[in-house]
PyMOL commands that place a pseudoatom at each C-alpha (Angstrom):
pseudoatom trace, name=CA, resn=MET, resi=1, chain=A, elem=C, hetatm=0, pos=[41.961, 104.946, 97.832]
pseudoatom trace, name=CA, resn=SER, resi=2, chain=A, elem=C, hetatm=0, pos=[44.620, 106.191, 100.504]
pseudoatom trace, name=CA, resn=ASP, resi=3, chain=A, elem=C, hetatm=0, pos=[47.106, 103.802, 98.570]
pseudoatom trace, name=CA, resn=PHE, resi=4, chain=A, elem=C, hetatm=0, pos=[46.909, 105.847, 95.622]
pseudoatom trace, name=CA, resn=ILE, resi=5, chain=A, elem=C, hetatm=0, pos=[47.376, 109.231, 97.109]
pseudoatom trace, name=CA, resn=PRO, resi=6, chain=A, elem=C, hetatm=0, pos=[51.222, 109.088, 96.717]
pseudoatom trace, name=CA, resn=PHE, resi=7, chain=A, elem=C, hetatm=0, pos=[50.629, 108.297, 92.968]
pseudoatom trace, name=CA, resn=PHE, resi=8, chain=A, elem=C, hetatm=0, pos=[48.713, 111.469, 92.550]
pseudoatom trace, name=CA, resn=LEU, resi=9, chain=A, elem=C, hetatm=0, pos=[51.423, 113.498, 94.462]
pseudoatom trace, name=CA, resn=ILE, resi=10, chain=A, elem=C, hetatm=0, pos=[54.429, 112.070, 92.460]
pseudoatom trace, name=CA, resn=PRO, resi=11, chain=A, elem=C, hetatm=0, pos=[53.892, 114.172, 89.236]
pseudoatom trace, name=CA, resn=PHE, resi=12, chain=A, elem=C, hetatm=0, pos=[53.039, 117.242, 91.153]
pseudoatom trace, name=CA, resn=MET, resi=13, chain=A, elem=C, hetatm=0, pos=[56.132, 116.932, 93.261]
pseudoatom trace, name=CA, resn=ALA, resi=14, chain=A, elem=C, hetatm=0, pos=[58.309, 116.203, 90.443]
pseudoatom trace, name=CA, resn=TRP, resi=15, chain=A, elem=C, hetatm=0, pos=[57.010, 119.058, 88.522]
pseudoatom trace, name=CA, resn=GLY, resi=16, chain=A, elem=C, hetatm=0, pos=[57.243, 121.610, 91.268]
pseudoatom trace, name=CA, resn=VAL, resi=17, chain=A, elem=C, hetatm=0, pos=[60.973, 120.585, 92.011]
pseudoatom trace, name=CA, resn=ARG, resi=18, chain=A, elem=C, hetatm=0, pos=[61.969, 120.627, 88.384]
pseudoatom trace, name=CA, resn=ARG, resi=19, chain=A, elem=C, hetatm=0, pos=[60.255, 123.930, 87.848]
pseudoatom trace, name=CA, resn=TYR, resi=20, chain=A, elem=C, hetatm=0, pos=[61.954, 125.577, 90.933]
pseudoatom trace, name=CA, resn=LYS, resi=21, chain=A, elem=C, hetatm=0, pos=[65.522, 124.191, 89.990]
pseudoatom trace, name=CA, resn=ARG, resi=22, chain=A, elem=C, hetatm=0, pos=[64.919, 125.446, 86.302]
pseudoatom trace, name=CA, resn=LYS, resi=23, chain=A, elem=C, hetatm=0, pos=[63.902, 128.884, 87.583]
pseudoatom trace, name=CA, resn=GLN, resi=24, chain=A, elem=C, hetatm=0, pos=[66.911, 128.973, 89.836]
pseudoatom trace, name=CA, resn=ASP, resi=25, chain=A, elem=C, hetatm=0, pos=[69.181, 127.983, 86.667]
pseudoatom trace, name=CA, resn=ASP, resi=26, chain=A, elem=C, hetatm=0, pos=[70.435, 125.186, 88.893]
pseudoatom trace, name=CA, resn=PHE, resi=27, chain=A, elem=C, hetatm=0, pos=[69.246, 122.174, 86.923]
pseudoatom trace, name=CA, resn=GLY, resi=28, chain=A, elem=C, hetatm=0, pos=[72.449, 120.991, 85.432]
pseudoatom trace, name=CA, resn=ALA, resi=29, chain=A, elem=C, hetatm=0, pos=[73.240, 117.105, 84.633]
pseudoatom trace, name=CA, resn=LEU, resi=30, chain=A, elem=C, hetatm=0, pos=[74.094, 116.289, 88.070]
pseudoatom trace, name=CA, resn=LYS, resi=31, chain=A, elem=C, hetatm=0, pos=[70.839, 117.767, 89.530]
pseudoatom trace, name=CA, resn=ARG, resi=32, chain=A, elem=C, hetatm=0, pos=[68.835, 116.111, 86.855]
pseudoatom trace, name=CA, resn=SER, resi=33, chain=A, elem=C, hetatm=0, pos=[70.503, 112.803, 87.530]
pseudoatom trace, name=CA, resn=SER, resi=34, chain=A, elem=C, hetatm=0, pos=[69.954, 113.030, 91.265]
pseudoatom trace, name=CA, resn=PHE, resi=35, chain=A, elem=C, hetatm=0, pos=[66.392, 114.369, 90.691]
pseudoatom trace, name=CA, resn=TYR, resi=36, chain=A, elem=C, hetatm=0, pos=[65.391, 111.318, 88.589]
pseudoatom trace, name=CA, resn=ILE, resi=37, chain=A, elem=C, hetatm=0, pos=[67.219, 108.792, 90.939]
pseudoatom trace, name=CA, resn=GLY, resi=38, chain=A, elem=C, hetatm=0, pos=[65.159, 110.434, 93.690]
pseudoatom trace, name=CA, resn=VAL, resi=39, chain=A, elem=C, hetatm=0, pos=[61.581, 110.434, 91.949]
pseudoatom trace, name=CA, resn=SER, resi=40, chain=A, elem=C, hetatm=0, pos=[62.137, 106.901, 90.938]
pseudoatom trace, name=CA, resn=ALA, resi=41, chain=A, elem=C, hetatm=0, pos=[63.058, 105.782, 94.164]
pseudoatom trace, name=CA, resn=PHE, resi=42, chain=A, elem=C, hetatm=0, pos=[60.102, 107.497, 95.665]
pseudoatom trace, name=CA, resn=PHE, resi=43, chain=A, elem=C, hetatm=0, pos=[57.677, 105.913, 92.872]
pseudoatom trace, name=CA, resn=ILE, resi=44, chain=A, elem=C, hetatm=0, pos=[59.296, 102.395, 93.631]
pseudoatom trace, name=CA, resn=THR, resi=45, chain=A, elem=C, hetatm=0, pos=[58.805, 102.859, 97.481]
pseudoatom trace, name=CA, resn=GLU, resi=46, chain=A, elem=C, hetatm=0, pos=[55.026, 103.775, 96.943]
pseudoatom trace, name=CA, resn=MET, resi=47, chain=A, elem=C, hetatm=0, pos=[54.499, 100.911, 94.297]
pseudoatom trace, name=CA, resn=VAL, resi=48, chain=A, elem=C, hetatm=0, pos=[56.138, 98.163, 96.650]
pseudoatom trace, name=CA, resn=ARG, resi=49, chain=A, elem=C, hetatm=0, pos=[54.416, 99.482, 99.807]
pseudoatom trace, name=CA, resn=SER, resi=50, chain=A, elem=C, hetatm=0, pos=[50.997, 99.839, 97.996]
pseudoatom trace, name=CA, resn=PHE, resi=51, chain=A, elem=C, hetatm=0, pos=[50.812, 96.674, 96.182]
pseudoatom trace, name=CA, resn=TYR, resi=52, chain=A, elem=C, hetatm=0, pos=[53.540, 94.222, 96.761]
pseudoatom trace, name=CA, resn=ARG, resi=53, chain=A, elem=C, hetatm=0, pos=[53.687, 94.388, 100.556]
pseudoatom trace, name=CA, resn=PRO, resi=54, chain=A, elem=C, hetatm=0, pos=[49.947, 93.746, 100.946]
pseudoatom trace, name=CA, resn=PHE, resi=55, chain=A, elem=C, hetatm=0, pos=[50.189, 90.727, 98.501]
pseudoatom trace, name=CA, resn=ILE, resi=56, chain=A, elem=C, hetatm=0, pos=[53.151, 89.296, 100.533]
pseudoatom trace, name=CA, resn=TYR, resi=57, chain=A, elem=C, hetatm=0, pos=[51.360, 89.664, 103.881]
pseudoatom trace, name=CA, resn=THR, resi=58, chain=A, elem=C, hetatm=0, pos=[48.161, 88.461, 102.712]
pseudoatom trace, name=CA, resn=HIS, resi=59, chain=A, elem=C, hetatm=0, pos=[49.626, 85.257, 101.167]
pseudoatom trace, name=CA, resn=ASP, resi=60, chain=A, elem=C, hetatm=0, pos=[52.130, 84.886, 104.049]
pseudoatom trace, name=CA, resn=ILE, resi=61, chain=A, elem=C, hetatm=0, pos=[55.146, 84.586, 101.656]
pseudoatom trace, name=CA, resn=TYR, resi=62, chain=A, elem=C, hetatm=0, pos=[58.635, 84.816, 103.061]
pseudoatom trace, name=CA, resn=ASP, resi=63, chain=A, elem=C, hetatm=0, pos=[60.432, 87.285, 100.946]
pseudoatom trace, name=CA, resn=PHE, resi=64, chain=A, elem=C, hetatm=0, pos=[63.754, 87.657, 103.006]
pseudoatom trace, name=CA, resn=HIS, resi=65, chain=A, elem=C, hetatm=0, pos=[62.206, 91.054, 104.800]
pseudoatom trace, name=CA, resn=PHE, resi=66, chain=A, elem=C, hetatm=0, pos=[62.080, 92.786, 101.391]
pseudoatom trace, name=CA, resn=ALA, resi=67, chain=A, elem=C, hetatm=0, pos=[58.540, 93.778, 101.856]
pseudoatom trace, name=CA, resn=ASP, resi=68, chain=A, elem=C, hetatm=0, pos=[59.409, 94.917, 105.473]
pseudoatom trace, name=CA, resn=THR, resi=69, chain=A, elem=C, hetatm=0, pos=[62.127, 97.055, 104.574]
pseudoatom trace, name=CA, resn=ILE, resi=70, chain=A, elem=C, hetatm=0, pos=[61.332, 98.592, 101.248]
pseudoatom trace, name=CA, resn=GLY, resi=71, chain=A, elem=C, hetatm=0, pos=[60.036, 101.697, 102.754]
pseudoatom trace, name=CA, resn=ASN, resi=72, chain=A, elem=C, hetatm=0, pos=[63.558, 102.325, 104.482]
pseudoatom trace, name=CA, resn=SER, resi=73, chain=A, elem=C, hetatm=0, pos=[65.493, 100.929, 101.401]
pseudoatom trace, name=CA, resn=ALA, resi=74, chain=A, elem=C, hetatm=0, pos=[64.080, 102.985, 98.535]
pseudoatom trace, name=CA, resn=GLY, resi=75, chain=A, elem=C, hetatm=0, pos=[62.758, 105.718, 100.948]
pseudoatom trace, name=CA, resn=THR, resi=76, chain=A, elem=C, hetatm=0, pos=[66.388, 106.451, 102.149]
pseudoatom trace, name=CA, resn=VAL, resi=77, chain=A, elem=C, hetatm=0, pos=[67.390, 106.809, 98.534]
pseudoatom trace, name=CA, resn=ALA, resi=78, chain=A, elem=C, hetatm=0, pos=[64.619, 109.069, 97.769]
pseudoatom trace, name=CA, resn=ALA, resi=79, chain=A, elem=C, hetatm=0, pos=[65.028, 111.401, 100.840]
pseudoatom trace, name=CA, resn=ILE, resi=80, chain=A, elem=C, hetatm=0, pos=[68.880, 111.445, 100.214]
pseudoatom trace, name=CA, resn=PHE, resi=81, chain=A, elem=C, hetatm=0, pos=[68.714, 112.345, 96.399]
pseudoatom trace, name=CA, resn=MET, resi=82, chain=A, elem=C, hetatm=0, pos=[65.734, 114.802, 96.613]
pseudoatom trace, name=CA, resn=ILE, resi=83, chain=A, elem=C, hetatm=0, pos=[67.592, 116.742, 99.257]
pseudoatom trace, name=CA, resn=LEU, resi=84, chain=A, elem=C, hetatm=0, pos=[70.782, 116.829, 97.255]
pseudoatom trace, name=CA, resn=THR, resi=85, chain=A, elem=C, hetatm=0, pos=[68.771, 117.890, 94.219]
pseudoatom trace, name=CA, resn=MET, resi=86, chain=A, elem=C, hetatm=0, pos=[67.230, 120.844, 96.171]
pseudoatom trace, name=CA, resn=THR, resi=87, chain=A, elem=C, hetatm=0, pos=[70.625, 122.325, 97.530]
pseudoatom trace, name=CA, resn=HIS, resi=88, chain=A, elem=C, hetatm=0, pos=[73.259, 124.154, 95.761]
pseudoatom trace, name=CA, resn=THR, resi=89, chain=A, elem=C, hetatm=0, pos=[76.333, 122.482, 94.604]
pseudoatom trace, name=CA, resn=GLY, resi=90, chain=A, elem=C, hetatm=0, pos=[79.226, 122.429, 97.009]
pseudoatom trace, name=CA, resn=ILE, resi=91, chain=A, elem=C, hetatm=0, pos=[81.150, 119.372, 98.031]
pseudoatom trace, name=CA, resn=THR, resi=92, chain=A, elem=C, hetatm=0, pos=[81.398, 120.335, 101.621]
pseudoatom trace, name=CA, resn=LYS, resi=93, chain=A, elem=C, hetatm=0, pos=[77.797, 121.118, 101.955]
pseudoatom trace, name=CA, resn=GLU, resi=94, chain=A, elem=C, hetatm=0, pos=[76.710, 118.144, 100.165]
pseudoatom trace, name=CA, resn=ARG, resi=95, chain=A, elem=C, hetatm=0, pos=[78.628, 115.779, 102.473]
pseudoatom trace, name=CA, resn=ASN, resi=96, chain=A, elem=C, hetatm=0, pos=[77.408, 117.667, 105.427]
pseudoatom trace, name=CA, resn=LEU, resi=97, chain=A, elem=C, hetatm=0, pos=[73.828, 117.402, 104.157]
pseudoatom trace, name=CA, resn=PHE, resi=98, chain=A, elem=C, hetatm=0, pos=[74.129, 113.889, 103.378]
pseudoatom trace, name=CA, resn=PHE, resi=99, chain=A, elem=C, hetatm=0, pos=[75.411, 113.049, 106.774]
pseudoatom trace, name=CA, resn=LEU, resi=100, chain=A, elem=C, hetatm=0, pos=[72.539, 114.988, 108.370]
pseudoatom trace, name=CA, resn=VAL, resi=101, chain=A, elem=C, hetatm=0, pos=[69.880, 113.175, 106.266]
pseudoatom trace, name=CA, resn=PHE, resi=102, chain=A, elem=C, hetatm=0, pos=[71.578, 109.851, 107.168]
pseudoatom trace, name=CA, resn=LEU, resi=103, chain=A, elem=C, hetatm=0, pos=[71.805, 110.716, 110.874]
pseudoatom trace, name=CA, resn=GLY, resi=104, chain=A, elem=C, hetatm=0, pos=[68.080, 112.102, 110.812]
pseudoatom trace, name=CA, resn=LEU, resi=105, chain=A, elem=C, hetatm=0, pos=[66.876, 108.716, 109.198]
pseudoatom trace, name=CA, resn=ILE, resi=106, chain=A, elem=C, hetatm=0, pos=[68.886, 106.642, 111.970]
pseudoatom trace, name=CA, resn=VAL, resi=107, chain=A, elem=C, hetatm=0, pos=[67.542, 108.722, 114.750]
pseudoatom trace, name=CA, resn=TYR, resi=108, chain=A, elem=C, hetatm=0, pos=[63.786, 108.647, 113.269]
pseudoatom trace, name=CA, resn=GLU, resi=109, chain=A, elem=C, hetatm=0, pos=[64.152, 104.776, 113.266]
pseudoatom trace, name=CA, resn=ILE, resi=110, chain=A, elem=C, hetatm=0, pos=[65.508, 104.504, 116.681]
pseudoatom trace, name=CA, resn=VAL, resi=111, chain=A, elem=C, hetatm=0, pos=[62.917, 107.137, 118.339]
pseudoatom trace, name=CA, resn=GLY, resi=112, chain=A, elem=C, hetatm=0, pos=[60.118, 105.367, 116.266]
pseudoatom trace, name=CA, resn=GLY, resi=113, chain=A, elem=C, hetatm=0, pos=[60.875, 102.349, 118.333]
pseudoatom trace, name=CA, resn=VAL, resi=114, chain=A, elem=C, hetatm=0, pos=[60.856, 104.422, 121.514]
pseudoatom trace, name=CA, resn=GLY, resi=115, chain=A, elem=C, hetatm=0, pos=[57.622, 106.065, 120.743]
pseudoatom trace, name=CA, resn=GLY, resi=116, chain=A, elem=C, hetatm=0, pos=[55.499, 102.933, 120.742]
pseudoatom trace, name=CA, resn=ASN, resi=117, chain=A, elem=C, hetatm=0, pos=[56.186, 101.650, 117.333]
pseudoatom trace, name=CA, resn=PRO, resi=118, chain=A, elem=C, hetatm=0, pos=[58.016, 98.350, 117.140]
pseudoatom trace, name=CA, resn=PHE, resi=119, chain=A, elem=C, hetatm=0, pos=[61.721, 98.752, 116.564]
pseudoatom trace, name=CA, resn=ASP, resi=120, chain=A, elem=C, hetatm=0, pos=[62.822, 96.810, 113.684]
pseudoatom trace, name=CA, resn=VAL, resi=121, chain=A, elem=C, hetatm=0, pos=[66.570, 96.086, 113.190]
pseudoatom trace, name=CA, resn=TRP, resi=122, chain=A, elem=C, hetatm=0, pos=[66.006, 95.122, 109.732]
pseudoatom trace, name=CA, resn=ASP, resi=123, chain=A, elem=C, hetatm=0, pos=[64.715, 98.720, 108.991]
pseudoatom trace, name=CA, resn=LEU, resi=124, chain=A, elem=C, hetatm=0, pos=[67.835, 100.033, 110.553]
pseudoatom trace, name=CA, resn=ALA, resi=125, chain=A, elem=C, hetatm=0, pos=[70.089, 97.780, 108.533]
pseudoatom trace, name=CA, resn=ALA, resi=126, chain=A, elem=C, hetatm=0, pos=[68.369, 98.739, 105.233]
pseudoatom trace, name=CA, resn=THR, resi=127, chain=A, elem=C, hetatm=0, pos=[68.728, 102.493, 106.012]
pseudoatom trace, name=CA, resn=ILE, resi=128, chain=A, elem=C, hetatm=0, pos=[72.370, 102.014, 106.706]
pseudoatom trace, name=CA, resn=ILE, resi=129, chain=A, elem=C, hetatm=0, pos=[72.951, 99.909, 103.758]
pseudoatom trace, name=CA, resn=PHE, resi=130, chain=A, elem=C, hetatm=0, pos=[71.039, 102.057, 101.336]
pseudoatom trace, name=CA, resn=SER, resi=131, chain=A, elem=C, hetatm=0, pos=[72.577, 105.303, 102.633]
pseudoatom trace, name=CA, resn=LEU, resi=132, chain=A, elem=C, hetatm=0, pos=[76.186, 103.774, 101.964]
pseudoatom trace, name=CA, resn=LEU, resi=133, chain=A, elem=C, hetatm=0, pos=[74.899, 102.733, 98.391]
pseudoatom trace, name=CA, resn=SER, resi=134, chain=A, elem=C, hetatm=0, pos=[73.570, 106.331, 97.830]
pseudoatom trace, name=CA, resn=ALA, resi=135, chain=A, elem=C, hetatm=0, pos=[76.873, 107.721, 98.977]
pseudoatom trace, name=CA, resn=ILE, resi=136, chain=A, elem=C, hetatm=0, pos=[78.663, 105.440, 96.507]
pseudoatom trace, name=CA, resn=VAL, resi=137, chain=A, elem=C, hetatm=0, pos=[76.378, 106.464, 93.757]
pseudoatom trace, name=CA, resn=TYR, resi=138, chain=A, elem=C, hetatm=0, pos=[76.408, 110.126, 94.331]
pseudoatom trace, name=CA, resn=PHE, resi=139, chain=A, elem=C, hetatm=0, pos=[79.968, 110.769, 95.457]
pseudoatom trace, name=CA, resn=GLY, resi=140, chain=A, elem=C, hetatm=0, pos=[81.643, 107.809, 93.737]
pseudoatom trace, name=CA, resn=ILE, resi=141, chain=A, elem=C, hetatm=0, pos=[79.888, 107.789, 90.316]
pseudoatom trace, name=CA, resn=LEU, resi=142, chain=A, elem=C, hetatm=0, pos=[77.779, 110.873, 89.596]
pseudoatom trace, name=CA, resn=LYS, resi=143, chain=A, elem=C, hetatm=0, pos=[80.075, 113.524, 91.048]
pseudoatom trace, name=CA, resn=PRO, resi=144, chain=A, elem=C, hetatm=0, pos=[83.206, 112.411, 89.121]
pseudoatom trace, name=CA, resn=LYS, resi=145, chain=A, elem=C, hetatm=0, pos=[81.111, 111.848, 85.827]
pseudoatom trace, name=CA, resn=PHE, resi=146, chain=A, elem=C, hetatm=0, pos=[79.909, 115.313, 85.917]
pseudoatom trace, name=CA, resn=LYS, resi=147, chain=A, elem=C, hetatm=0, pos=[82.792, 117.024, 87.475]
pseudoatom trace, name=CA, resn=ASP, resi=148, chain=A, elem=C, hetatm=0, pos=[83.865, 118.965, 84.208]
pseudoatom trace, name=CA, resn=ILE, resi=149, chain=A, elem=C, hetatm=0, pos=[80.363, 120.236, 83.829]
pseudoatom trace, name=CA, resn=ILE, resi=150, chain=A, elem=C, hetatm=0, pos=[80.130, 121.313, 87.556]
pseudoatom trace, name=CA, resn=GLU, resi=151, chain=A, elem=C, hetatm=0, pos=[83.453, 123.209, 87.513]
pseudoatom trace, name=CA, resn=THR, resi=152, chain=A, elem=C, hetatm=0, pos=[82.585, 125.087, 84.221]
pseudoatom trace, name=CA, resn=LYS, resi=153, chain=A, elem=C, hetatm=0, pos=[81.199, 128.567, 84.957]
pseudoatom trace, name=CA, resn=GLY, resi=154, chain=A, elem=C, hetatm=0, pos=[78.157, 129.672, 83.266]
pseudoatom trace, name=CA, resn=SER, resi=155, chain=A, elem=C, hetatm=0, pos=[75.179, 127.926, 81.933]
pseudoatom trace, name=CA, resn=PRO, resi=156, chain=A, elem=C, hetatm=0, pos=[75.041, 124.130, 82.641]
pseudoatom trace, name=CA, resn=THR, resi=157, chain=A, elem=C, hetatm=0, pos=[73.799, 123.327, 79.082]
pseudoatom trace, name=CA, resn=LEU, resi=158, chain=A, elem=C, hetatm=0, pos=[76.409, 125.509, 77.483]
pseudoatom trace, name=CA, resn=ALA, resi=159, chain=A, elem=C, hetatm=0, pos=[79.269, 123.963, 79.780]
pseudoatom trace, name=CA, resn=ALA, resi=160, chain=A, elem=C, hetatm=0, pos=[78.086, 120.458, 78.884]
pseudoatom trace, name=CA, resn=THR, resi=161, chain=A, elem=C, hetatm=0, pos=[78.045, 121.325, 75.085]
pseudoatom trace, name=CA, resn=ASP, resi=162, chain=A, elem=C, hetatm=0, pos=[81.555, 122.729, 75.307]
pseudoatom trace, name=CA, resn=VAL, resi=163, chain=A, elem=C, hetatm=0, pos=[82.895, 119.670, 77.219]
pseudoatom trace, name=CA, resn=ILE, resi=164, chain=A, elem=C, hetatm=0, pos=[81.476, 117.410, 74.632]
pseudoatom trace, name=CA, resn=ASN, resi=165, chain=A, elem=C, hetatm=0, pos=[82.764, 119.560, 71.753]
pseudoatom trace, name=CA, resn=GLY, resi=166, chain=A, elem=C, hetatm=0, pos=[86.234, 119.794, 73.567]
pseudoatom trace, name=CA, resn=GLN, resi=167, chain=A, elem=C, hetatm=0, pos=[86.039, 123.520, 73.656]
pseudoatom trace, name=CA, resn=ARG, resi=168, chain=A, elem=C, hetatm=0, pos=[86.548, 124.012, 77.428]
pseudoatom trace, name=CA, resn=GLU, resi=169, chain=A, elem=C, hetatm=0, pos=[89.452, 125.823, 78.419]
pseudoatom trace, name=CA, resn=LYS, resi=170, chain=A, elem=C, hetatm=0, pos=[92.175, 124.101, 80.609]
for i in range(1, 170): cmd.bond("trace and resi %d" % i, "trace and resi %d" % (i + 1))
show_as sticks, trace
zoom trace
């Protein structure tokens, strides 16, 4: 039963975050995109950890450390995107926050090895690789894609409509 607890929490977590961001009038296209990426990564993490990993371990299948590192891989993406969803938009703040989350995950992985848990270099590598991929997706794809909407003052919905209709002042 404990394997299913995260599946009960995902909808409540998603509902709470979405409701909070909408109440703050800070749930524009960029926040929605990062929110959906974060929730999806969390769901994938829990699916693989609950079902795929036990199956691989039970049948002694070598899957190139995928089952071993999925918690760090998708979990890193979930942590980064959910924290970026919860913050207010500001490129300096987002970069600093991104770096702090990345650093926190690295320190957690290293300290976990010191605290009696086995240190796994594959988990550390997965954290670094998926942090870099998250940075590319957020700062290289999502931010430029929604730049016009972010820079437009006022309601994100109206700003998006103005940009689509070509009515944005330059």
